C-alpha angles and dihedrals in degrees: 000000000000118000109247092197112055116212111264086225087069101064096172091056092045092047090053091049091050091048089054090051095057115105142170113254135171116253092235089066089055099046094094089056090047089052088054091051094244101120120100119191116218124201117244086236088073130068107247094214091050091053089050090050093052089049093052090048091050091235095175094171093057093043091051090052090052092047092049092049093046093242090125130022148119121312109262115237091238090054091048091050094047092047090050093051092050096032086229118204115230135182108252136189124183116219098168127272088014131067112207114206132188130184116248109250113236120207116242094009124133116260117251113216094218122079108314 
């Protein structure tokens, strides 16, 4: 029987597992989690699985650096409203109790300066 919970001492295995657990999901399906304050927006400059890995490993120093730089943070109300109106699809990864979300990068689109 395959172990469903890779050992945190095997970061490559855990990172791979987290990468497989990412999925596209419509924002409206995530709004309840946003209302509970459990959604963390991740910049497109970061690897979503790597952020999940650092979260599972409780790497507070790295997370604080990302928070300070604006690479991760809460979802701004204006983003949440825009995503609701368009029912935007986002990449999502659950690292309980958090839901990490990341905007889908579009080719040939202008870069937004806020969390992407």
